[in-house]
N, C-alpha and C positions, 0 to 999 in steps of 0.2 A: 556456276562458270564451268564450260567444258574445256578440258585440257586438249590443246592442239600443238603438234611439233612446230618448231621454228623454222625447220629445214623442208625441202620438198620430199614428196613420198619416194621411196626407192623401189616400191613395187614394179613400177614400169621402167624397164631398163632399155627399151627399144621402141624408137618412133614406129608407128603403124607401118610406113611404107618401106622401112629398112629391110633389105635384102641383097644378098650377094647376087652379081650377074651370073649367068650360066656360063662361066668362063671356060675356056680352053687355053691353056698355057703351053708354050713350046720352049724347050731349051736345046742346046747342042745336041743331046742324045735322047731327050724324053719328050712326051706328049701327056700332060695332065688333062683328062677328058672325063665326060660323064660316064658313069657305069652303064653297061648294057646287060640285057638278059644273057646274052652269050657269055658273060663273065662269070656266070654262076658256079661253073665247076673249079674255075680258078680261085674264086672267092673261097670256097669251100676248102680247096687244098691249102691255101695260105692261112686261113683263119684256123684250120685244124692242125697246123704244124706245131709240134711240141714247144718250140722257142716262143712262137707268137702267143700260144696259150699259157705259156709260163708268165708272160708279163702284161697281158691284156686281159680284162674281164669279159671274155667272150663265152657264149654258151658251150657246154661240153656234153655230148659231142656236137660238133658244128655241122648241121646237115645242110642239104641243098634247099629245104624249106627256109632255114635261117637266111641264107644266102639270097634266095628270091625275096624274102621280106625286106632284107638290107637294101637291095638294089631297087626294089619297086615301091617300097613303102617309107622305110626309115629314111634313106637318103633324101628323097624328093620332100618328104615331110619337114626335115630339117630345113632344107632350102625354102620351102613354101612359107614357113613361118619366121624366116630371117635367123634362125639360130646358128646356121652353118652352111658349108657346102663341101660335098664329098666328091673326090676325083679318083679315077683308075689312073695309075701310072703305067704308061707304056714305054718300053725300051725295043726299039727297032721292031715294032708291031707285036711284041710279046707282052703279056699281062705281068708286070713286075711288082705290084703291090697296090695298096690304096693310101691315100693321104686326104686330111680333110681340115677344114677350119670349124671350129666348135666353140661352145660356151661363149658366145659372142656377146659382148655388151657394147651396143650401139652408142649409148650416151658417153661413155668413157673412152670409146673407140679402142677396145681391147678384144682380142680373140686368142684362141689357142690352136695349135696344131697337133694333130694326132696322125700316127702313121703305122703300118706294118709292110714288111716286105716279103715277097716270095723267096723261098729258100735259095734258089739258083742265082738270086740278084743281090744276096747279102755280101758285103765286103767288097763291092764293086764301084762304091761311090754314088749309086743310083738315089738312095734315099737322101744322102747329103745334097745331091744336085736338086732333087724335088723340093726339100725343105727350104733350101736357100731360094729358090724360085717363088714358091708359094708365100713366104715371108716377105720376100722383096715386093711382090704384087701387092700384098695386104698393106704394106708400109707405104709404098710409093703410089701406087695407082688406087688402092682402096681407101686410102686416106687414114688408116689406122695409126694410133700412137704407140701401140705396144703389141706385140705377138709373143706368146708364152708357149713353152713346152714344159711339160711335167712328167718326169721320168724316174722310176725306181733306181734307187742307187746301185742296185746289183746288175741293173741291165746296161752292162758295159758297152755294148755296141751303140745303143740308142744315145747314151751319154757322150759317146764319141762323135756321133752324127751331128747332136746339138752344137758342140764346139766348132767342128769343122764347117757347119753351115752358117757360122756368124753369131751364134747366140752367146750371151754372157751368163754364166752361173751365178745366181744369186744367193742360194742357200738351200736348206732342206726344211720342207714343211712335214712336220712329224706327224705320223698316222693320218695322212691326208687322202690316201687312196685304199681301194679295196680290190683285192684279185682273188676270186673264187673264195669269198668268206673270210679271207685274212686280211687284216689291216697292214699297210704298208707306208713307209716314209715316201716321199716324192722330192726329187731335186727339182727346183725352180730355175728355169732359164728365160731370158727374155732377149727380144731384139727390138730395138726402137728406131725411128727414122735416122738419128745421127750415126747409127751403126752401118748405114748403107755406104 
């Protein structure tokens, strides 16, 4: 007699046709839009910034080839297979950062937001506004049941963004992330439909 589990397989966490729309979101001050080739130098500048590098596992040094691969292969590839959607953040026509939905589980209806801001736009509420808008879209229009943020405890600014954009702090996942070869704890935040 062959052993078989009594529960369904967890290998497939996504229906074949599940994919985010190629959305453009507008807020009072921002436009969240697809990345363009013309964003490459801004992506290099933002991803090379020491604060961004401190908290995100990005290549060092971050080159224009990395930016072009991100814009033309990685972001469209994530979208094509349904794992996520990457948006540029525009503030009055200026490139202000990047925000994305990723690690999406279409069966459980859970996704995660990641982001980074250009240095000139930090501390101006831009990332809070973008995170609130994208999470609201995911929960209301996208039909998701949970949106998560995972942030290193020492990243004070990002932890502030999480709270200000309506996320609830749930706790700390120990040694849950890796940044440049070093294991880090991650604070877990969530937003669910009843939080809207």
